[in-house]
Structure formats: structure tokens, C-alpha cells
NUDOLUM-443618 format. One record per residue (C-alpha): residue in one letter; x negated, y, z negated. Coordinates in steps of 0.2 Angstrom, whole numbers, plus 5000, padded with zeros to 4 digits. Layout:
<nodes>
AXYZ
...
</nodes>
This chain:
<nodes>
M500050005001
N499450185003
Y499750314989
D499450514992
Y498150514979
A498050704976
K499950694973
I499650534959
A498350654953
K499650814950
E500850694942
V499550634932
I499150804924
Q500950854921
A501550674914
V500050714900
G500550874894
G499950984907
S497851054909
E497951134895
N498250964886
I496650864893
K495050934888
S494050814899
A494150674913
A493250504916
H493650344923
C492650194923
A492950014936
T494950004933
R495550154919
L495550344923
R495050404904
L495750574899
I495250674880
V496850754876
A497350894864
D498850814858
R499150644863
S501150674856
L501150784872
A500850624884
D502550514890
D501950364891
E503550334900
K503450454913
V501750394916
G502050224918
E503250264933
I501950364943
D501250254957
A499950134956
V499850154937
K499849964930
G499850024911
T499550144897
F498650134882
F497650264869
T496050194860
A494450284856
G495150464855
Q495450424875
Y497250414885
Q496850294897
I497750244913
I497550084921
F497550104940
G496349954945
T495049934955
G494950044970
H496350154966
V495650254949
N493950324955
R495150404970
V496250474958
Y494850544946
E494150644962
Q495850704965
I495850734946
T494050844947
Q494450934961
L496251004950
G494951084937
I494750954926
A492850934917
E492050784917
T491850704899
T490050704893
A489350554884
S489250664866
E491150724870
A491650544871
K490850484856
E491650614846
A493350574855
K493350394846
M493550434831
D494650584830
G496150614821
K495050544807
N494450604790
Q492750524785
L493550394773
Q494350344788
K492750344802
A491950234788
I493250104784
R493450084801
T491550054807
F491649964791
G492949864800
D492049824817
V490349764806
F491349634798
V492449564808
P491049444817
V490849374802
I492749324799
P492549154804
A491149104796
L492149154779
V493649084789
A492748914788
T491848944771
G493648944763
L494248784768
F492648694761
L492948804745
G494848744744
L494148544747
K492948564735
G493848664722
A495248514725
L494148384727
L492648384712
N493848484697
D493748404681
N495648424679
F495648334696
L494548214695
N495348184674
L496848114683
F496047974689
G494747964675
M493348044683
T492148144680
N490848244692
A489348124685
D490548004696
I490348074711
P488948024720
Q487548174722
T487148144740
F489048204742
Q488948344730
V487448424739
L488448394758
V489848504750
D488648634742
V488048654759
L489448664769
S490348774755
G488948884748
T487748934765
T489049084769
F488849164753
A487049134753
F486449224767
L487949354771
P486849504767
A485949434783
I487549414794
V488049594787
C486549664790
W486349574810
S488149634812
T487749824807
F486449834817
R487349794832
V488749924832
F487450064826
G486250024840
G484949944830
S483949804838
P485249624828
V483649504825
L482649654815
G484249654805
L484449484802
I482649454797
L483049624784
G484649534779
L483549374777
M482149454767
L483449514753
V484049334750
N482349264749
G481849114736
A480849204730
L481849334723
P482949294707
N484749224713
A485949354711
Y487049204705
S485949134692
V485549304684
A487449324683
D487449164672
P486649174656
A486448984654
S485148994669
G483949074660
V483649164675
T483149354674
P482549494686
L480949524690
M480349704682
L479449824690
F478649944680
G479449894667
F481049954671
I481649934688
P482449764689
I482249654705
V483649544710
G484149444726
Y485849494737
Q486649344738
G488849364741
S488249534741
I489249654758
L488749844754
P487349824749
A486649754765
F487849854773
V487050024767
A485049924770
G486049894791
V486550064791
I485050154787
G483750024796
S484950054812
K484350244810
L482750224805
E482350124822
K483250224834
K482250364826
L480550274828
R480950214846
K481250414853
T479550454840
V478350314842
P477450314857
A477950184872
V476250074869
F476450054852
D478150044853
F478349834852
M477349814838
I477549974826
T479349994825
P480049814819
F478249844807
L479050004798
V480749964799
L480549794789
F479549874779
V480450034773
M482049964771
L481449824762
I480449924748
L481950054750
S483249904745
L482349814732
L481749964726
V483150104726
I484850044731
G484749854723
P484249954707
L485850064708
L486949924710
H486349824696
A486649984684
L488249984694
E488749814687
N488249844671
V489349994667
L490749894676
L490649744666
V490749844649
I492349924654
V493149744661
E492749674643
Y493249834635
A494949834646
L495449634643
K495749674623
L496949804626
P498449774620
L500249744631
G499649684648
I498549864652
G496849754653
G497749664668
L498349814677
I496849904677
V495749754680
G496949694694
F497149864702
F495449884704
W494949704709
S494849754727
I493849904724
I492549824714
T492449684728
L492249814741
T490549864732
G489849684733
V489449664715
H490949564710
H489749414705
I489149484690
F490849454683
N490349264680
M489249314665
L491049374657
E492249214664
I490849104657
S490649194642
L492349204637
L492548994643
A490848974630
S491749064617
T493749024617
G493848874631
F494948974643
N494649114654
P496049234655
F495249334668
N495249204682
A497349214681
I497149404685
L496049364700
C497149234710
M498449334706
C497449444719
G497049334729
F498949294731
S499449494735
S497749514746
A498649334757
G500449404756
V499949584763
C498749504778
L500349394783
A501449534783
I500349614795
S499649494805
I501649434811
K502149594813
A500649694821
R500949684843
K499049674842
K498249534850
E496549564840
I497549564823
R499149424827
A497149314831
I496349354814
G497649384803
P498349224798
S496649114797
A496249274788
T497949224778
V497349044775
S495649094770
A496249214755
L497749064749
L496048984749
G495149094737
I494149204751
G494849344751
E493449464762
P494149404780
A495649484774
L495249654766
F493949684779
G494849604794
V496349654793
I496949754778
L495549884777
R495349894795
Y497050004802
G497250124788
M497350154767
K499250104766
P499249934766
F497749924755
L498350054740
L499949914741
S498949774737
C497949864725
S499749914714
I500349714718
N498749654710
G498649784696
V500649724691
A500249534693
G498649544683
M499749624669
I500949514670
A499849364670
M499049434653
L500649444644
L501149304647
G499649234641
M499149134656
K497149074655
G496148934666
T494948794658
G493748854672
N493048984684
G492349004702
I494048944713
T495549054712
T497349054721
I498048864728
P496448774723
G496648884708
M498148784702
L496948634697
L496348744681
Y498248744674
I498548584676
Y498048564657
S499848624652
P501548604661
S502148784655
Q500348844660
L500448764677
A502348824681
M502048994676
Y500748994687
V501748924702
I503149064701
L501849224698
A501049154712
L502749154723
A503249304718
T501649404720
F501549344738
V503349344743
T503149534734
A501749594743
F502349514761
S503949614759
L503349784755
C502049774766
W503349704781
F504549874776
F503450004771
A501449974775
V500749904792
P499950024801
P500550114815
E499050064824
V499149894824
M501249924831
E500449984849
D501149864861
A499849814872
S501349704882
A501849834885
V500749874900
K501249804917
K500749624920
D500849634937
A499349604947
L497749744950
E498049784968
P496449784977
A495849924989
P496549945005
A495649815014
V494549855030
P495149745045
K493849585051
T492849605066
A492349435073
S490649475069
E491049435050
P490649295044
A492049165039
P492749195022
A492149135005
P493148975001
F494048974984
P492948964971
D493548834957
V492048864944
L491149024941
G489649004935
S488949124921
A488449294926
A486849304916
L485549234901
G486549244886
T487749184873
F489749154879
V490749284871
P492949214871
M493949344878
E494949394860
E493049404853
I492549554866
P492349724856
D493749804868
P495249804866
T495749834886
F494749664888
A495049564871
Q497149594876
G496849514893
I497749694899
L496549654915
G496649504916
T495849324909
C494249374905
C492849314894
G491349394891
I489449354888
E487949424876
P486449474887
E484849414881
T483949484899
G484449624909
K484949544925
V486749504931
Y487149384946
S488449344955
P489949234948
M490249154966
D489949154982
G490949324988
T491249494997
I490749654985
V492349764986
Q491649864975
L490149964969
A490450094953
D489350254957
T488750234939
L488350044942
H488949984927
A490349854936
V490549754952
G492149704963
I491749504972
E493249434980
A493349264987
G494549134992
G496249244985
V495049274967
E494549424964
L493349464952
L492749604942
L491349634933
H491149744918
V489449784911
G489349834893
I490849944885
D490950094886
T489250114899
V490150224911
A489550374899
M487750334905
N488250394922
G486950244929
D485250294919
G484550124915
F485350034929
Q484949974944
S485849894962
H485249784971
I486949774981
T488149864993
E489849864995
G490549755010
Q488849645007
T489149455007
V488449364992
K488049204986
K488349134969
G486949164960
D486149304967
L485449444959
L486849584957
L486249694946
T484749734934
M484949844916
D484149904904
L484549834886
E483549944877
K484250084883
I486150054882
K485950004864
A484850164860
A486450244868
G487550134858
H488550044866
P488749824866
A487849774883
T489149624885
I489649594900
M491349544907
V491949424919
I493649444923
V494849374936
T496149524939
N497349434947
S497249294938
D499349284937
D499149234953
L498349094950
A498748924941
S497548924930
V496249014923
E495048944908
A493348964899
S492348794900
A490848894891
S490648884872
S488848934868
K487148964876
L487348984894
K486049004909
P486349084925
G487648994936
D487948864920
P489848824922
L490849004915
M492848974918
L493848854929
L495148924941
K496548824950
A497548914965
</nodes>
């Protein structure tokens, strides 16, 4: 279909509130990106009725209109001819956080760091749930057994499965933080591993008075402890470390950069983490411990109200493991642990809020993460729900959860609920209350009431508007290619239908839902998958014809046998305007599977703050019988990536 692109451009400007509402414009391979002064002035329905528009959404501070390959560049040309300025890189970066206060920006960034960690924590939650059920003394006593009857080999295996993620959590968090803030992820990983090195006193052992392990004391007054199970300290170290690395990359001469920069980053950050960040948090731990011990002695359940309300906030600091000392002390002196009941109810509250958001949300990302995070919370691991869902899009669900935590904690103390151990909560935590029918009954009733109340109140009053953005409103029509050029007798025979798409790079497979861009993660442009590249070379996944090469060299369109393929290199790399990219092809050229298409500078992309993920998108996937990913881990160029059926 032939379109009047000048007319479309005028209609777009009018529909989004006029030229005075458009600060600047840019485009990528498929989307027109407008930075607008007032989002509410843009009429989504009116925009959707414009010719060639496939859908609209607002994300990263930009009003984005999907036109598809071959159309968006022509609309953009007409837009700029009408006096709309081109978006600069700094404007695009600022727009991502437009309208958010500093706390919201920090929480959103923290959520972006934590999302890749969620699958490991969910799996750990399952392992811990099984461990709590199978190796708990109360459960084993039902069969006349004790832990001494369990083979040591089995216990070691269970400890490895359930303990590894939290033992090395700082390493994972540091790695992800460096990735998000534009540092070298491998440096973040090494820094995180240093913080949990076995030469340092284990944080959990230090928190256990019976272990005999104490902090190392530097100069007689600076305590040095490992970071096992910590989140916020590793995050802070990752933020500072990545910024230090980026600064050094710009100042250290290139000939020394490869050697000097990693050395300085690791050295400076290890000293800073162990001598400043760690001791400050250790002091915070001791203060919190004294406050909580005092609060638990208050009458009328007030201690449960205070501890319950602030428990999720304490969890955010990453110092909550210090309360193992309190629980062990309570068990040693009385044989019971009332603190556990408060923590258990906090878990049920988080699970209820998380499930409500997950079910009601329209964002595919939340609908995918949420149920697993809920199950993890019900098994005693609340971090996926807290960081991946509850906190990620605003404070209202978090504050609701804290309030319910406080009320449930108060009721638990008024009822005199107390467990016979520590270390397990929520559903597995029931095993600590089977010693008394009344205790078990109170536990089950309060847990159900907490979960249902949290779910209901969140459903009606606290689901964040951002997760209700309806991605399904985007039209599902196949994206139309640019008008075809008539064939001539001298042209080669068309390439056949590609049954198997090969990997476009050497790297690691990324499932569609884990791609760090909602347009691709939700399949708006078609079924796709990603590759996290290890080198800067991008290869053709199939035989075909190059039908599009973006001016900024970050996107390539290929057609063959009725399949329309788009390679999109990096997230928001359109802002780099081709800097760091080199093309080895031209539009209209015939390529073979495995031919080199582009070369990119991974360091430049990271320095610019963009993920380098390569997306392979079948833009007309709705026209095919099936499009399925066939990869799962490491990939070499040409390895099977996706299976297609006509």
C-alpha cells in the first residue's frame, strides 16, 4: 500500500497535542519516538487510526508509535521537515526518568538490577521449602526420626542446593549492577565474589553466638565481615564501582586501560566495601538489633506492629541476617521463638500483594514473573516478590504490604504465637507450630487472613497504573514491509523458506520475555529472542535479501521465502547515531546464512549505557504456523536459534 507520509506526519503531530507538545523526535528500525511535554495530550485512539500505525505505547519517557520497517524512517523525515527537532542522546536518557522523583528513580533502577536474579531466587525458594519440610525436627519426629538419622551425603546435597544462591548473592547483585550502570559485568562478578571470599568471617556465622566466629578487627575498631546474603551493600558497591570504571576508561591512556582500569576498580572497591560500607552497615545491624529486642517487650502487641511494619524496609538494607542472633537467643532462653511468627505473616502479606498485581497486570513481564515470585514468597524467599514486582513500579503496594505486615505481626503477638525454631517461614514455617494444635490452628487462620486481606486490598486500591498498560492494544497485524522493488530477469532466484534460523552472534541465548525492552519482551513486533554477544560481530541468521539497513547501522531487515526478519542490535542504540557500528552490507544485497553483516564496538555501547543485546525478530510471525526458540544457553554463530514452520 502506498502511503502519503507527509499527511501521516501532520496527523501524528496533531494527534499527540501539536508541535508545541513535542520536544523532539527520533526513530529506530520500527518505532517513531517522541519526547512530549505532556503525555496526557496525546490521543492514543486518534493516533491508532492514522494510516500505517500499528500501535502506540509510552515507555522510557518517550511516546512511541510503531510503524514498522520501511515506513518509520519516511514518517520521521516528514516530521523533521515540519520543524520538530531531533532527539539528542542526553534528552533520551533524561526522558527515561521523566516525571519520577529521586526515590522512584532509585527504586526503578534497583528493580532493573534485581530482575535477572529472580529465577535463581525462585529456585532457591523451592529448595528451601523442601529442606524445611524434609529436615525439620518437628516433621521428622512424626516418624520417630531426628536429623542424625538423615545421611550426611543427602544433607550436604540439600545444603548446596538451598544455600549457594544466598551465599553468593552479592556476586550476582554486583554483576547485574555493573551491567545496568554500564560497567563491565565480569568486574562486578569478581568484586562480588571478593565480598564473600572464604577468608572473610561468614556473616551468618558471626550472627550465630554459638559459632564462635567474630569479625576481624582492623586497627582494633573497624569490623570486617563477609557480605553473605547481603543485597544493598553489593548494590552500592556495584554502582560506585561501575561509575569508577567508566571514569577510568575515559582518563587512563588506551595502551594501559586493559591492565590498569580493572586493577584499580577491584582494589579501590574492595577497600571501600570492607572498610567503609561494611562497617557502617555492621553498626546499623547492632542498632536495629537493640531496637527490635526492646520492641518485642512492649505490651499490647505493639512490638509486633513495629517489627512487622518495618521488616520489609529492614530487608531492603540487606542486614536482616543479624536477627538470627535474636532468634537463637530467644530459643536458648525460652525454647520458643515469637519473632518467627511475625516474619511468617510478612511473607504471606508479600505473597498476597504480589499475586494481586500479577493477575491484574496487563504487562506480560509482570504476568510472567509474578506467579513464580508469589510461590517463592510462600516458600519463604520474599526477595523476588519484593524487588521484582511490589517495589518495581511504585511505593503504594509496598506501603500497603508493610501496613498489613504490622497488623498481622501485632495479632500474632496478641495471640501468643511462637515457633520452636528459626530459619523457615510461611508455608514451611507451619512445621514450627505443629507441636500444639492451637498454635497450628492460629497459624493457619492468621496466614490465610493475611494473604486474602493483602490480595484484596491490593487488587482494589494498590495495583500500580504502569503495570496496567495494555500491550494487547497494539494491533496484531503483521508489520507491512516497505514497497517492494519490481524484480528483473537478472535477479537471482529467491531464497527458500528458512526452517531454521541460525544464531546471529557468539554469545548467550536470551528468552524473549527476558529481553530488557518491553517492545521486544512482549512480542509486539513479532516473536523474537535475544543474544547477549561476547564479540562485536553480527552474522546473518538465514539466506535472504537485505531489505533495510538503518542509517544508524543498528538494525537490519532481511527477507526470504515469505519470512520477514529484523535484527536489532542493542537497546536504544539508535541514540548512538552509528558511532561504534560498521556495516558490511548494502540494501538490496543477497546474503547467505553466516555472512558478516555488522561489526559493533561493545565497549562503546557499554560506555554509552546501552545493553548490547541482539534481538532476532520474525516481524511477520503471525503469518507463520509456528515460531519457536530452539536454543537455551551458549551459542556460536550459525547454531540453531529459532525453528520456523510456514
